[in-house]
All heavy atoms as TSV, in Angstrom:
chain	resi	resn	atom	element	x	y	z
A	1	MET	N	N	154.251	73.553	93.301
A	1	MET	CA	C	153.606	74.856	93.390
A	1	MET	C	C	152.176	74.721	92.853
A	1	MET	O	O	151.932	73.996	91.900
A	1	MET	CB	C	154.366	75.893	92.572
A	1	MET	CG	C	155.789	76.166	93.027
A	1	MET	SD	S	155.915	77.218	94.470
A	1	MET	CE	C	155.525	78.806	93.822
A	2	GLU	N	N	151.298	75.420	93.499
A	2	GLU	CA	C	149.876	75.394	93.152
A	2	GLU	C	C	149.308	76.811	93.185
A	2	GLU	O	O	149.808	77.672	93.904
A	2	GLU	CB	C	149.086	74.562	94.166
A	2	GLU	CG	C	149.380	73.096	94.148
A	2	GLU	CD	C	148.511	72.338	93.168
A	2	GLU	OE1	O	147.611	72.932	92.543
A	2	GLU	OE2	O	148.767	71.144	93.016
A	3	HIS	N	N	148.215	76.995	92.460
A	3	HIS	CA	C	147.437	78.223	92.564
A	3	HIS	C	C	146.416	77.995	93.675
A	3	HIS	O	O	145.754	76.954	93.711
A	3	HIS	CB	C	146.714	78.524	91.248
A	3	HIS	CG	C	147.652	78.883	90.146
A	3	HIS	ND1	N	148.170	80.145	89.996
A	3	HIS	CD2	C	148.169	78.135	89.144
A	3	HIS	CE1	C	148.964	80.166	88.939
A	3	HIS	NE2	N	148.991	78.951	88.405
A	4	TYR	N	N	146.296	78.967	94.581
A	4	TYR	CA	C	145.389	78.848	95.724
A	4	TYR	C	C	144.318	79.927	95.681
A	4	TYR	O	O	144.567	81.063	95.259
A	4	TYR	CB	C	146.161	78.959	97.040
A	4	TYR	CG	C	146.950	77.728	97.375
A	4	TYR	CD1	C	148.227	77.538	96.865
A	4	TYR	CD2	C	146.425	76.735	98.200
A	4	TYR	CE1	C	148.965	76.394	97.168
A	4	TYR	CE2	C	147.155	75.583	98.509
A	4	TYR	CZ	C	148.410	75.434	97.990
A	4	TYR	OH	O	149.121	74.302	98.294
A	5	TYR	N	N	143.138	79.535	96.159
A	5	TYR	CA	C	141.967	80.412	96.222
A	5	TYR	C	C	141.306	80.241	97.575
A	5	TYR	O	O	141.484	79.220	98.230
A	5	TYR	CB	C	140.937	80.017	95.159
A	5	TYR	CG	C	141.424	80.144	93.741
A	5	TYR	CD1	C	142.171	79.134	93.147
A	5	TYR	CD2	C	141.128	81.276	92.993
A	5	TYR	CE1	C	142.618	79.250	91.844
A	5	TYR	CE2	C	141.564	81.395	91.688
A	5	TYR	CZ	C	142.304	80.380	91.115
A	5	TYR	OH	O	142.745	80.502	89.819
A	6	PHE	N	N	140.489	81.211	97.959
A	6	PHE	CA	C	139.637	80.981	99.119
A	6	PHE	C	C	138.183	81.228	98.752
A	6	PHE	O	O	137.876	82.021	97.867
A	6	PHE	CB	C	140.063	81.784	100.359
A	6	PHE	CG	C	139.899	83.269	100.291
A	6	PHE	CD1	C	138.676	83.879	100.528
A	6	PHE	CD2	C	140.994	84.082	100.024
A	6	PHE	CE1	C	138.542	85.253	100.499
A	6	PHE	CE2	C	140.874	85.459	100.001
A	6	PHE	CZ	C	139.636	86.048	100.238
A	7	ASN	N	N	137.326	80.514	99.441
A	7	ASN	CA	C	135.889	80.641	99.262
A	7	ASN	C	C	135.445	81.972	99.865
A	7	ASN	O	O	135.795	82.288	101.005
A	7	ASN	CB	C	135.196	79.471	99.969
A	7	ASN	CG	C	133.736	79.351	99.642
A	7	ASN	OD1	O	133.055	80.343	99.427
A	7	ASN	ND2	N	133.245	78.132	99.620
A	8	ASN	N	N	134.670	82.754	99.131
A	8	ASN	CA	C	134.193	84.041	99.637
A	8	ASN	C	C	133.151	83.882	100.735
A	8	ASN	O	O	132.960	84.791	101.543
A	8	ASN	CB	C	133.613	84.887	98.497
A	8	ASN	CG	C	134.665	85.315	97.506
A	8	ASN	OD1	O	135.856	85.376	97.817
A	8	ASN	ND2	N	134.248	85.589	96.286
A	9	THR	N	N	132.509	82.733	100.778
A	9	THR	CA	C	131.512	82.445	101.807
A	9	THR	C	C	132.212	81.757	102.975
A	9	THR	O	O	133.018	80.852	102.774
A	9	THR	CB	C	130.427	81.510	101.239
A	9	THR	OG1	O	129.876	82.104	100.069
A	9	THR	CG2	C	129.334	81.259	102.255
A	10	VAL	N	N	131.895	82.185	104.181
A	10	VAL	CA	C	132.523	81.570	105.356
A	10	VAL	C	C	131.816	80.266	105.717
A	10	VAL	O	O	130.634	80.079	105.424
A	10	VAL	CB	C	132.537	82.520	106.580
A	10	VAL	CG1	C	133.396	83.731	106.308
A	10	VAL	CG2	C	131.143	82.924	106.988
A	11	ASP	N	N	132.556	79.373	106.381
A	11	ASP	CA	C	131.974	78.117	106.853
A	11	ASP	C	C	131.286	78.339	108.193
A	11	ASP	O	O	131.184	79.470	108.674
A	11	ASP	CB	C	133.039	77.012	106.915
A	11	ASP	CG	C	134.134	77.279	107.939
A	11	ASP	OD1	O	133.997	78.191	108.784
A	11	ASP	OD2	O	135.147	76.562	107.897
A	12	GLU	N	N	130.823	77.263	108.814
A	12	GLU	CA	C	130.090	77.365	110.080
A	12	GLU	C	C	130.945	77.893	111.230
A	12	GLU	O	O	130.423	78.270	112.268
A	12	GLU	CB	C	129.463	76.012	110.458
A	12	GLU	CG	C	130.451	74.913	110.748
A	12	GLU	CD	C	130.916	74.143	109.510
A	12	GLU	OE1	O	130.585	74.531	108.375
A	12	GLU	OE2	O	131.646	73.154	109.689
A	13	HIS	N	N	132.271	77.938	111.040
A	13	HIS	CA	C	133.178	78.455	112.063
A	13	HIS	C	C	133.633	79.889	111.753
A	13	HIS	O	O	134.502	80.422	112.441
A	13	HIS	CB	C	134.406	77.554	112.185
A	13	HIS	CG	C	134.070	76.133	112.500
A	13	HIS	ND1	N	133.594	75.724	113.725
A	13	HIS	CD2	C	134.117	75.016	111.730
A	13	HIS	CE1	C	133.368	74.424	113.699
A	13	HIS	NE2	N	133.676	73.969	112.496
A	14	GLY	N	N	133.080	80.482	110.700
A	14	GLY	CA	C	133.439	81.847	110.332
A	14	GLY	C	C	134.743	81.957	109.563
A	14	GLY	O	O	135.341	83.019	109.494
A	15	ARG	N	N	135.190	80.843	108.971
A	15	ARG	CA	C	136.454	80.833	108.230
A	15	ARG	C	C	136.210	80.694	106.729
A	15	ARG	O	O	135.252	80.056	106.296
A	15	ARG	CB	C	137.312	79.648	108.680
A	15	ARG	CG	C	137.688	79.667	110.130
A	15	ARG	CD	C	138.596	78.476	110.434
A	15	ARG	NE	N	138.654	78.230	111.852
A	15	ARG	CZ	C	138.348	77.061	112.421
A	15	ARG	NH1	N	137.991	76.028	111.702
A	15	ARG	NH2	N	138.431	76.926	113.728
A	16	HIS	N	N	137.121	81.251	105.964
A	16	HIS	CA	C	137.123	81.098	104.513
A	16	HIS	C	C	137.983	79.881	104.188
A	16	HIS	O	O	139.148	79.822	104.579
A	16	HIS	CB	C	137.710	82.342	103.828
A	16	HIS	CG	C	136.905	83.572	104.061
A	16	HIS	ND1	N	135.866	83.942	103.238
A	16	HIS	CD2	C	136.974	84.522	105.023
A	16	HIS	CE1	C	135.346	85.074	103.674
A	16	HIS	NE2	N	135.998	85.432	104.769
A	17	GLU	N	N	137.414	78.934	103.469
A	17	GLU	CA	C	138.140	77.707	103.154
A	17	GLU	C	C	139.080	77.929	101.975
A	17	GLU	O	O	138.695	78.483	100.949
A	17	GLU	CB	C	137.135	76.607	102.818
A	17	GLU	CG	C	137.716	75.229	102.903
A	17	GLU	CD	C	136.617	74.173	102.872
A	17	GLU	OE1	O	135.907	74.092	101.863
A	17	GLU	OE2	O	136.489	73.448	103.867
A	18	VAL	N	N	140.323	77.482	102.131
A	18	VAL	CA	C	141.366	77.640	101.118
A	18	VAL	C	C	141.467	76.360	100.289
A	18	VAL	O	O	141.466	75.259	100.831
A	18	VAL	CB	C	142.724	77.966	101.792
A	18	VAL	CG1	C	143.849	77.974	100.783
A	18	VAL	CG2	C	142.632	79.304	102.516
A	19	HIS	N	N	141.547	76.537	98.949
A	19	HIS	CA	C	141.585	75.420	98.009
A	19	HIS	C	C	142.711	75.593	96.999
A	19	HIS	O	O	143.101	76.713	96.673
A	19	HIS	CB	C	140.285	75.356	97.196
A	19	HIS	CG	C	139.058	75.188	98.014
A	19	HIS	ND1	N	138.563	73.960	98.367
A	19	HIS	CD2	C	138.208	76.105	98.547
A	19	HIS	CE1	C	137.456	74.127	99.082
A	19	HIS	NE2	N	137.229	75.413	99.206
A	20	THR	N	N	143.152	74.467	96.442
A	20	THR	CA	C	144.048	74.503	95.288
A	20	THR	C	C	143.186	74.618	94.029
A	20	THR	O	O	141.985	74.329	94.052
A	20	THR	CB	C	144.899	73.228	95.191
A	20	THR	OG1	O	144.038	72.100	95.050
A	20	THR	CG2	C	145.793	73.069	96.414
A	21	SER	N	N	143.818	74.988	92.924
A	21	SER	CA	C	143.078	75.183	91.680
A	21	SER	C	C	142.489	73.899	91.112
A	21	SER	O	O	141.544	73.943	90.332
A	21	SER	CB	C	143.979	75.837	90.630
A	21	SER	OG	O	145.104	75.027	90.388
A	22	ASN	N	N	143.019	72.738	91.512
A	22	ASN	CA	C	142.512	71.474	90.978
A	22	ASN	C	C	141.610	70.719	91.954
A	22	ASN	O	O	141.299	69.553	91.736
A	22	ASN	CB	C	143.664	70.579	90.508
A	22	ASN	CG	C	144.618	70.222	91.629
A	22	ASN	OD1	O	144.456	70.674	92.756
A	22	ASN	ND2	N	145.620	69.413	91.319
A	23	CYS	N	N	141.155	71.359	93.001
A	23	CYS	CA	C	140.301	70.727	94.009
A	23	CYS	C	C	138.885	70.520	93.464
A	23	CYS	O	O	138.310	71.419	92.850
A	23	CYS	CB	C	140.243	71.590	95.268
A	23	CYS	SG	S	139.217	70.882	96.578
A	24	ALA	N	N	138.322	69.346	93.732
A	24	ALA	CA	C	136.950	69.051	93.325
A	24	ALA	C	C	135.938	69.937	94.062
A	24	ALA	O	O	134.830	70.148	93.587
A	24	ALA	CB	C	136.634	67.588	93.574
A	25	SER	N	N	136.326	70.491	95.219
A	25	SER	CA	C	135.436	71.348	96.011
A	25	SER	C	C	135.680	72.838	95.787
A	25	SER	O	O	135.151	73.664	96.531
A	25	SER	CB	C	135.616	71.041	97.504
A	25	SER	OG	O	135.293	69.702	97.771
A	26	LEU	N	N	136.481	73.179	94.787
A	26	LEU	CA	C	136.774	74.585	94.487
A	26	LEU	C	C	135.477	75.326	94.158
A	26	LEU	O	O	134.703	74.858	93.323
A	26	LEU	CB	C	137.744	74.669	93.299
A	26	LEU	CG	C	138.222	76.051	92.882
A	26	LEU	CD1	C	139.082	76.677	93.975
A	26	LEU	CD2	C	139.012	75.954	91.585
A	27	PRO	N	N	135.220	76.453	94.816
A	27	PRO	CA	C	134.003	77.212	94.534
A	27	PRO	C	C	133.994	77.769	93.109
A	27	PRO	O	O	135.039	77.872	92.470
A	27	PRO	CB	C	134.039	78.364	95.545
A	27	PRO	CG	C	135.069	78.012	96.537
A	27	PRO	CD	C	136.008	77.068	95.875
A	28	SER	N	N	132.835	78.153	92.651
A	28	SER	CA	C	132.703	78.743	91.320
A	28	SER	C	C	133.518	80.038	91.254
A	28	SER	O	O	133.773	80.670	92.294
A	28	SER	CB	C	131.238	79.041	91.016
A	28	SER	OG	O	130.759	80.040	91.883
A	29	PRO	N	N	133.926	80.451	90.065
A	29	PRO	CA	C	134.729	81.679	89.930
A	29	PRO	C	C	134.097	82.912	90.586
A	29	PRO	O	O	134.806	83.763	91.111
A	29	PRO	CB	C	134.855	81.862	88.418
A	29	PRO	CG	C	134.774	80.475	87.884
A	29	PRO	CD	C	133.769	79.776	88.778
A	30	SER	N	N	132.785	82.981	90.613
A	30	SER	CA	C	132.124	84.146	91.216
A	30	SER	C	C	132.124	84.102	92.744
A	30	SER	O	O	131.797	85.096	93.389
A	30	SER	CB	C	130.690	84.259	90.711
A	30	SER	OG	O	129.931	83.130	91.109
A	31	ASN	N	N	132.502	82.964	93.325
A	31	ASN	CA	C	132.483	82.821	94.783
A	31	ASN	C	C	133.862	82.488	95.347
A	31	ASN	O	O	133.988	81.843	96.377
A	31	ASN	CB	C	131.477	81.731	95.191
A	31	ASN	CG	C	131.213	81.726	96.680
A	31	ASN	OD1	O	131.220	82.763	97.326
A	31	ASN	ND2	N	131.002	80.561	97.239
A	32	ARG	N	N	134.909	82.898	94.659
A	32	ARG	CA	C	136.258	82.645	95.171
A	32	ARG	C	C	137.167	83.822	94.878
A	32	ARG	O	O	136.922	84.614	93.980
A	32	ARG	CB	C	136.831	81.362	94.583
A	32	ARG	CG	C	137.114	81.433	93.102
A	32	ARG	CD	C	137.608	80.094	92.589
A	32	ARG	NE	N	137.960	80.159	91.186
A	32	ARG	CZ	C	137.752	79.195	90.314
A	32	ARG	NH1	N	137.187	78.067	90.704
A	32	ARG	NH2	N	138.110	79.336	89.057
A	33	THR	N	N	138.244	83.905	95.684
A	33	THR	CA	C	139.246	84.956	95.546
A	33	THR	C	C	140.608	84.296	95.402
A	33	THR	O	O	140.942	83.373	96.159
A	33	THR	CB	C	139.236	85.886	96.775
A	33	THR	OG1	O	137.949	86.493	96.882
A	33	THR	CG2	C	140.304	86.967	96.672
A	34	TYR	N	N	141.366	84.773	94.437
A	34	TYR	CA	C	142.709	84.224	94.183
A	34	TYR	C	C	143.679	84.708	95.257
A	34	TYR	O	O	143.762	85.902	95.546
A	34	TYR	CB	C	143.184	84.670	92.804
A	34	TYR	CG	C	144.517	84.096	92.391
A	34	TYR	CD1	C	144.683	82.733	92.208
A	34	TYR	CD2	C	145.604	84.925	92.177
A	34	TYR	CE1	C	145.897	82.196	91.818
A	34	TYR	CE2	C	146.829	84.410	91.776
A	34	TYR	CZ	C	146.967	83.051	91.605
A	34	TYR	OH	O	148.173	82.529	91.214
A	35	ILE	N	N	144.411	83.779	95.847
A	35	ILE	CA	C	145.436	84.125	96.845
A	35	ILE	C	C	146.785	84.285	96.156
A	35	ILE	O	O	147.488	85.262	96.374
A	35	ILE	CB	C	145.541	83.039	97.943
A	35	ILE	CG1	C	144.219	82.896	98.683
A	35	ILE	CG2	C	146.670	83.388	98.908
A	35	ILE	CD1	C	144.157	81.687	99.606
A	36	GLY	N	N	147.164	83.291	95.348
A	36	GLY	CA	C	148.450	83.347	94.668
A	36	GLY	C	C	148.995	81.962	94.398
A	36	GLY	O	O	148.341	80.945	94.636
A	37	TYR	N	N	150.222	81.938	93.910
A	37	TYR	CA	C	150.930	80.713	93.536
A	37	TYR	C	C	151.894	80.388	94.670
A	37	TYR	O	O	152.813	81.168	94.947
A	37	TYR	CB	C	151.671	80.976	92.225
A	37	TYR	CG	C	152.173	79.783	91.494
A	37	TYR	CD1	C	151.321	78.751	91.112
A	37	TYR	CD2	C	153.506	79.690	91.145
A	37	TYR	CE1	C	151.787	77.655	90.410
A	37	TYR	CE2	C	153.990	78.600	90.434
A	37	TYR	CZ	C	153.119	77.585	90.074
A	37	TYR	OH	O	153.588	76.508	89.378
A	38	HIS	N	N	151.671	79.260	95.343
A	38	HIS	CA	C	152.441	78.923	96.541
A	38	HIS	C	C	152.908	77.476	96.529
A	38	HIS	O	O	152.333	76.634	95.861
A	38	HIS	CB	C	151.593	79.172	97.796
A	38	HIS	CG	C	151.284	80.606	98.016
A	38	HIS	ND1	N	152.136	81.461	98.678
A	38	HIS	CD2	C	150.228	81.359	97.632
A	38	HIS	CE1	C	151.606	82.667	98.703
A	38	HIS	NE2	N	150.448	82.629	98.071
A	39	SER	N	N	153.917	77.215	97.339
A	39	SER	CA	C	154.471	75.863	97.435
A	39	SER	C	C	153.630	74.951	98.321
A	39	SER	O	O	153.694	73.730	98.190
A	39	SER	CB	C	155.903	75.917	97.960
A	39	SER	OG	O	155.935	76.548	99.226
A	40	ASP	N	N	152.855	75.525	99.249
A	40	ASP	CA	C	152.008	74.716	100.128
A	40	ASP	C	C	150.893	75.569	100.717
A	40	ASP	O	O	150.882	76.791	100.581
A	40	ASP	CB	C	152.830	74.046	101.232
A	40	ASP	CG	C	153.597	75.037	102.092
A	40	ASP	OD1	O	153.106	76.148	102.337
A	40	ASP	OD2	O	154.714	74.684	102.525
A	41	CYS	N	N	149.952	74.896	101.390
A	41	CYS	CA	C	148.790	75.612	101.929
A	41	CYS	C	C	149.167	76.555	103.069
A	41	CYS	O	O	148.535	77.598	103.236
A	41	CYS	CB	C	147.707	74.633	102.360
A	41	CYS	SG	S	148.173	73.465	103.647
A	42	SER	N	N	150.182	76.219	103.840
A	42	SER	CA	C	150.600	77.107	104.932
A	42	SER	C	C	151.042	78.457	104.396
A	42	SER	O	O	150.667	79.504	104.935
A	42	SER	CB	C	151.745	76.479	105.729
A	42	SER	OG	O	151.326	75.322	106.374
A	43	SER	N	N	151.817	78.433	103.332
A	43	SER	CA	C	152.275	79.664	102.702
A	43	SER	C	C	151.100	80.445	102.126
A	43	SER	O	O	151.023	81.673	102.261
A	43	SER	CB	C	153.287	79.326	101.598
A	43	SER	OG	O	153.634	80.473	100.871
A	44	ALA	N	N	150.152	79.748	101.510
A	44	ALA	CA	C	148.979	80.401	100.936
A	44	ALA	C	C	148.129	81.056	102.022
A	44	ALA	O	O	147.668	82.191	101.862
A	44	ALA	CB	C	148.150	79.397	100.150
A	45	ILE	N	N	147.940	80.360	103.129
A	45	ILE	CA	C	147.127	80.907	104.221
A	45	ILE	C	C	147.826	82.110	104.853
A	45	ILE	O	O	147.179	83.116	105.150
A	45	ILE	CB	C	146.785	79.817	105.253
A	45	ILE	CG1	C	145.766	78.839	104.638
A	45	ILE	CG2	C	146.252	80.425	106.549
A	45	ILE	CD1	C	145.443	77.643	105.484
A	46	LYS	N	N	149.122	82.046	105.042
A	46	LYS	CA	C	149.856	83.199	105.581
A	46	LYS	C	C	149.714	84.407	104.668
A	46	LYS	O	O	149.527	85.538	105.130
A	46	LYS	CB	C	151.333	82.854	105.776
A	46	LYS	CG	C	151.587	81.974	106.965
A	46	LYS	CD	C	153.061	81.622	107.088
A	46	LYS	CE	C	153.260	80.571	108.170
A	46	LYS	NZ	N	154.614	80.072	108.213
A	47	ASP	N	N	149.794	84.181	103.363
A	47	ASP	CA	C	149.626	85.254	102.390
A	47	ASP	C	C	148.207	85.836	102.476
A	47	ASP	O	O	148.028	87.054	102.493
A	47	ASP	CB	C	149.905	84.734	100.986
A	47	ASP	CG	C	149.963	85.818	99.941
A	47	ASP	OD1	O	150.135	87.011	100.281
A	47	ASP	OD2	O	149.836	85.483	98.737
A	48	ALA	N	N	147.204	84.973	102.556
A	48	ALA	CA	C	145.816	85.427	102.665
A	48	ALA	C	C	145.606	86.226	103.949
A	48	ALA	O	O	144.931	87.266	103.939
A	48	ALA	CB	C	144.864	84.239	102.630
A	49	GLU	N	N	146.189	85.770	105.050
A	49	GLU	CA	C	146.058	86.490	106.324
A	49	GLU	C	C	146.718	87.862	106.264
A	49	GLU	O	O	146.255	88.802	106.898
A	49	GLU	CB	C	146.653	85.664	107.460
A	49	GLU	CG	C	145.832	84.451	107.797
A	49	GLU	CD	C	146.512	83.494	108.764
A	49	GLU	OE1	O	147.758	83.520	108.906
A	49	GLU	OE2	O	145.783	82.696	109.381
A	50	THR	N	N	147.793	87.986	105.506
A	50	THR	CA	C	148.468	89.274	105.334
A	50	THR	C	C	147.618	90.208	104.478
A	50	THR	O	O	147.458	91.386	104.807
A	50	THR	CB	C	149.850	89.072	104.673
A	50	THR	OG1	O	150.641	88.264	105.531
A	50	THR	CG2	C	150.557	90.397	104.456
A	51	LYS	N	N	147.061	89.682	103.400
A	51	LYS	CA	C	146.248	90.488	102.487
A	51	LYS	C	C	144.886	90.843	103.077
A	51	LYS	O	O	144.322	91.890	102.775
A	51	LYS	CB	C	146.041	89.750	101.165
A	51	LYS	CG	C	147.301	89.603	100.340
A	51	LYS	CD	C	147.035	88.765	99.093
A	51	LYS	CE	C	148.287	88.604	98.266
A	51	LYS	NZ	N	148.098	87.646	97.153
A	52	TYR	N	N	144.343	89.944	103.893
A	52	TYR	CA	C	143.000	90.104	104.466
A	52	TYR	C	C	143.073	89.861	105.977
A	52	TYR	O	O	142.612	88.831	106.474
A	52	TYR	CB	C	142.026	89.124	103.811
A	52	TYR	CG	C	141.974	89.262	102.310
A	52	TYR	CD1	C	142.755	88.444	101.487
A	52	TYR	CD2	C	141.165	90.218	101.698
A	52	TYR	CE1	C	142.722	88.574	100.105
A	52	TYR	CE2	C	141.125	90.363	100.322
A	52	TYR	CZ	C	141.909	89.534	99.539
A	52	TYR	OH	O	141.868	89.670	98.172
A	53	PRO	N	N	143.650	90.798	106.728
A	53	PRO	CA	C	143.912	90.566	108.160
A	53	PRO	C	C	142.671	90.408	109.034
A	53	PRO	O	O	142.773	89.899	110.148
A	53	PRO	CB	C	144.729	91.790	108.575
A	53	PRO	CG	C	144.396	92.833	107.573
A	53	PRO	CD	C	144.108	92.103	106.297
A	54	TYR	N	N	141.513	90.810	108.560
A	54	TYR	CA	C	140.308	90.704	109.379
A	54	TYR	C	C	139.476	89.476	109.048
A	54	TYR	O	O	138.336	89.358	109.471
A	54	TYR	CB	C	139.467	91.975	109.234
A	54	TYR	CG	C	140.227	93.186	109.709
A	54	TYR	CD1	C	140.754	94.098	108.805
A	54	TYR	CD2	C	140.463	93.394	111.060
A	54	TYR	CE1	C	141.493	95.195	109.238
A	54	TYR	CE2	C	141.196	94.482	111.505
A	54	TYR	CZ	C	141.706	95.377	110.589
A	54	TYR	OH	O	142.427	96.459	111.020
A	55	ARG	N	N	140.063	88.555	108.300
A	55	ARG	CA	C	139.380	87.316	107.941
A	55	ARG	C	C	140.148	86.127	108.510
A	55	ARG	O	O	141.340	86.195	108.726
A	55	ARG	CB	C	139.288	87.175	106.422
A	55	ARG	CG	C	138.455	88.255	105.783
A	55	ARG	CD	C	138.305	88.020	104.301
A	55	ARG	NE	N	137.592	89.122	103.680
A	55	ARG	CZ	C	137.189	89.128	102.437
A	55	ARG	NH1	N	137.429	88.091	101.651
A	55	ARG	NH2	N	136.544	90.157	101.941
A	56	SER	N	N	139.424	85.030	108.723
A	56	SER	CA	C	140.036	83.779	109.199
A	56	SER	C	C	139.987	82.757	108.072
A	56	SER	O	O	139.039	82.746	107.277
A	56	SER	CB	C	139.266	83.231	110.397
A	56	SER	OG	O	139.358	84.113	111.478
A	57	PHE	N	N	140.985	81.884	108.032
A	57	PHE	CA	C	141.112	80.914	106.950
A	57	PHE	C	C	141.333	79.512	107.499
A	57	PHE	O	O	141.871	79.332	108.588
A	57	PHE	CB	C	142.271	81.307	106.028
A	57	PHE	CG	C	142.083	82.655	105.395
A	57	PHE	CD1	C	142.606	83.798	105.999
A	57	PHE	CD2	C	141.360	82.795	104.230
A	57	PHE	CE1	C	142.415	85.043	105.437
A	57	PHE	CE2	C	141.158	84.032	103.658
A	57	PHE	CZ	C	141.687	85.166	104.261
A	58	ASP	N	N	140.920	78.544	106.699
A	58	ASP	CA	C	141.075	77.138	107.043
A	58	ASP	C	C	141.348	76.376	105.751
A	58	ASP	O	O	140.789	76.698	104.700
A	58	ASP	CB	C	139.787	76.626	107.687
A	58	ASP	CG	C	139.892	75.221	108.227
A	58	ASP	OD1	O	141.023	74.750	108.454
A	58	ASP	OD2	O	138.848	74.591	108.448
A	59	GLY	N	N	142.181	75.366	105.812
A	59	GLY	CA	C	142.464	74.546	104.650
A	59	GLY	C	C	141.318	73.599	104.341
A	59	GLY	O	O	140.650	73.098	105.248
A	60	CYS	N	N	141.091	73.349	103.087
A	60	CYS	CA	C	140.074	72.395	102.641
A	60	CYS	C	C	140.436	70.987	103.101
A	60	CYS	O	O	141.601	70.584	103.025
A	60	CYS	CB	C	139.974	72.458	101.116
A	60	CYS	SG	S	138.987	71.143	100.374
A	61	TYR	N	N	139.458	70.250	103.554
A	61	TYR	CA	C	139.665	68.873	104.001
A	61	TYR	C	C	140.235	68.008	102.880
A	61	TYR	O	O	141.039	67.115	103.126
A	61	TYR	CB	C	138.336	68.290	104.495
A	61	TYR	CG	C	138.422	66.848	104.921
A	61	TYR	CD1	C	138.833	66.522	106.209
A	61	TYR	CD2	C	138.119	65.821	104.040
A	61	TYR	CE1	C	138.928	65.205	106.612
A	61	TYR	CE2	C	138.207	64.496	104.427
A	61	TYR	CZ	C	138.617	64.198	105.721
A	61	TYR	OH	O	138.711	62.876	106.102
A	62	HIS	N	N	139.839	68.271	101.630
A	62	HIS	CA	C	140.214	67.425	100.504
A	62	HIS	C	C	141.565	67.771	99.887
A	62	HIS	O	O	142.352	66.888	99.591
A	62	HIS	CB	C	139.129	67.471	99.425
A	62	HIS	CG	C	137.794	67.054	99.942
A	62	HIS	ND1	N	137.479	65.753	100.233
A	62	HIS	CD2	C	136.707	67.786	100.265
A	62	HIS	CE1	C	136.251	65.696	100.697
A	62	HIS	NE2	N	135.756	66.917	100.733
A	63	CYS	N	N	141.839	69.058	99.692
A	63	CYS	CA	C	143.068	69.425	98.974
A	63	CYS	C	C	144.139	70.068	99.855
A	63	CYS	O	O	145.292	70.159	99.447
A	63	CYS	CB	C	142.746	70.345	97.794
A	63	CYS	SG	S	142.119	71.965	98.265
A	64	CYS	N	N	143.769	70.512	101.043
A	64	CYS	CA	C	144.717	71.172	101.967
A	64	CYS	C	C	144.569	70.573	103.359
A	64	CYS	O	O	144.497	71.299	104.354
A	64	CYS	CB	C	144.456	72.677	102.009
A	64	CYS	SG	S	144.650	73.535	100.452
A	65	TYR	N	N	144.529	69.250	103.415
A	65	TYR	CA	C	144.244	68.568	104.687
A	65	TYR	C	C	145.238	68.956	105.793
A	65	TYR	O	O	144.848	69.099	106.945
A	65	TYR	CB	C	144.239	67.057	104.492
A	65	TYR	CG	C	143.799	66.329	105.726
A	65	TYR	CD1	C	142.457	66.292	106.082
A	65	TYR	CD2	C	144.722	65.719	106.568
A	65	TYR	CE1	C	142.036	65.661	107.231
A	65	TYR	CE2	C	144.322	65.077	107.721
A	65	TYR	CZ	C	142.976	65.050	108.060
A	65	TYR	OH	O	142.564	64.428	109.209
A	66	GLU	N	N	146.508	69.143	105.438
A	66	GLU	CA	C	147.512	69.468	106.468
A	66	GLU	C	C	147.266	70.831	107.106
A	66	GLU	O	O	147.794	71.121	108.175
A	66	GLU	CB	C	148.934	69.380	105.893
A	66	GLU	CG	C	149.220	70.308	104.746
A	66	GLU	CD	C	148.819	69.784	103.367
A	66	GLU	OE1	O	148.144	68.744	103.272
A	66	GLU	OE2	O	149.160	70.440	102.389
A	67	CYS	N	N	146.417	71.666	106.484
A	67	CYS	CA	C	146.071	72.983	107.043
A	67	CYS	C	C	144.629	73.030	107.526
A	67	CYS	O	O	144.140	74.082	107.916
A	67	CYS	CB	C	146.273	74.063	105.972
A	67	CYS	SG	S	147.980	74.264	105.453
A	68	HIS	N	N	143.942	71.897	107.500
A	68	HIS	CA	C	142.534	71.833	107.876
A	68	HIS	C	C	142.401	71.814	109.399
A	68	HIS	O	O	142.989	70.968	110.072
A	68	HIS	CB	C	141.895	70.594	107.267
A	68	HIS	CG	C	140.447	70.440	107.573
A	68	HIS	ND1	N	139.491	71.292	107.075
A	68	HIS	CD2	C	139.798	69.536	108.323
A	68	HIS	CE1	C	138.310	70.922	107.519
A	68	HIS	NE2	N	138.478	69.852	108.280
A	69	LYS	N	N	141.628	72.746	109.948
A	69	LYS	CA	C	141.428	72.847	111.390
A	69	LYS	C	C	140.160	72.119	111.847
A	69	LYS	O	O	140.011	71.820	113.010
A	69	LYS	CB	C	141.309	74.318	111.803
A	69	LYS	CG	C	142.546	75.130	111.510
A	69	LYS	CD	C	142.282	76.593	111.808
A	69	LYS	CE	C	143.434	77.453	111.330
A	69	LYS	NZ	N	143.119	78.875	111.378
A	70	GLY	N	N	139.261	71.915	110.929
A	70	GLY	CA	C	138.017	71.223	111.268
A	70	GLY	C	C	136.859	72.134	111.473
A	70	GLY	O	O	136.878	73.299	111.425
């Protein structure tokens, strides 16, 4: 289980990048939103999509590679 966050700034594809709490690329506290405590990035992204239905999400290349769309 990990704590997951998303970057408040969108990437070049208009997506908010999702990170674990121990990711080297985790945004500063002022530029991230807490998603919750999840078993994997898929669960975290589904939760984020439910909480923020008008936003798009993508997994971080470094800490959530299995959810990374590119």
